[in-house]
Structure formats: structure tokens, C-alpha cells
N, C-alpha and C positions, 0 to 999 in steps of 0.2 A: 504494500500500500504506500503510495507516494503522498506526502503532505508538503505543503508550501514551507520552505525554509524561512525561519525568522530573519528579519532584517539585520539583527545584530551579528548573525553568522557571516553575512557578506562584509560587514564593517571589519570584523575580526580577521576574515580572510584577506581583505585588502591590506590591512596593516601588516599581517604576517607575510604577504607577498612582497611588500616593501622590505621587510626584515630579511627575507630570503634573497632579494636582489642585492642587498649589501654583501651577503655571503658569496653570491655569484661574482660580484665585483672583486672582492678580495681573493677569491680563487683565481680569477683571470689575471690579476696583478701577479699572483704567485707564479703562475706558469708563463708569465711574460707576454700574454696576449694583449694587455692594455697597460698603459703607463700608470703608475701609482706613486704614492709618497715614498721618498727615499728611506730605506731601512738603515739602522745603525749596523756597525760591523758584526756585533754579536747576534743580532736578529737575522741578518743576511746569512751568516754562517749556519745558524740553526735551520733556517728555511732551506738552504742548499743541502743540508744533511738528511732531510726527510726522505724516507724510502718511497718508491713509486706507488706501492700499494696504499700508503697513507694518502698520497695525493689523489689516487683513484677513488678512495672512500670519500674524501672531501668533495670531489666532483659529483659522485653519486648523491651524497647528502644534500648539497646545495641545489643541484639541478632538479632532483626528485622533489625536494621541498618546495622549490619555486613552482614547479609544474603542479604539485599537489595543492598548493594554495590557490593557484589559478583555477584548478578544478573545483575547489570549495567555493570560490567566488562565482563560478558558473553553475554551482550545484550539480556537479557531475560525479557519478558513482566511482569513477576511476581515481578520484582524489584520495580516498581512504587508503588503498594499498600503496600509492606513491608516498604518502606521508609516513606510513609505517616503514617503508624501505629507507626513506630519508632518516628517520629516527634510528634505525638499527645501524646504518652506515655511520652516522654522526656519533653515536654512543661508543662505537668501537674506535673510531678515529680520535675523538677527543679523549677517551679513556687512555688510549695508548700514548697520546701526547703528554698527558699529565703523569701517568705512572711509569713510562719507560724512557722518558727524556729528561733533560735538565731544564725544561721550560720554566719551571718555578724558580730556578736560580737566576735565569736571565731577567725575569720580571716577577717581583715579589707578589703582585696581585694577578699573576698569570693564571691562577685557577678560577678567577671570577668569570671570565668570558666563556671558557669551556663549560662551566656549570650552567651559565645562562643558556648556552646553545643546546645542551642536553635537556634542560628543563623545558625550554620553549618547543623544541622539536618533539619531545614527549607529549606535551600538551596538545600540539597540533595533530599528532597521530591519534591521541585519544579523541579529540574533537572530530576528526574525520570519521573514525569508527562510530562514534556516538551519532553523528549526523546521518550516517548510512543506516544505522539500526533504527533511527526514528523516521526513516523514509523521506528525509529532506533532500537526498541526492537521487538523481535519475540517470 
């Protein structure tokens, strides 16, 4: 049974899409596809040392998240699985960054952004699943 999605869902999806576009931008800066702010020597060395599979998970996380938020904005059923894929990719990627690298030594507040990313992507995965189960997505 399909029910009309509440307007707040589209507002949240729009804000979340902007949030994900920021992630896409920083990913594109990381891989050198667009120009971005100059990184310090320690940050650049850290960025250069990341294995390819972490960069791949980052790409999956931000692009699936952006597509999933677009799907939520359009009230499409495919939004929920994309948001779940994004969450899984980002929790692995961010968890590895915090637990297996010296990221926290480079930046004392380096754990704040990874925690925010995991919490927000987890919320969006839950929201997508919830919207799907309530029949708001077609």
C-alpha cells in the first residue's frame, strides 16, 4: 500500500542530499578530479597513504548516499537499499580510518567528523527503510 510521503521527508532528504554533495566534493578533491583547498604536509601524506580499497569504500559511501537521498527526495523505493549500502561502506571506511591509522594524532578532534558521518548515514539508512515500510516510496 502506497501512502503520500510527509513533506518533512522531502525537506530532510534535500538537506541530506546537500550533506552528501559535500562528501562527493571532498572525495573528488581527494582523487584529484577537482581543485580543492591546499592540505598541510601531514594531511597530504596521510591522504596519499590511504589504500585503494578505502578510497573505493569512500566513493561507494558518498555516491550511494547522494543517489539514495535523491531517491528519498523523489520518493523512490530504490532509495532505501542505496542508503543502506552507503551506511555499510561508510561505517567500514570511517571505522578503519579511526582504528587503524594515526588520524587522531594528526588532528586531535579527528574523531568528530567520522562519528558524524556514521551517525548521519545510519540515520539516513534507517529513514529510508522506515519510509519504505510505511509505503511512502514507490
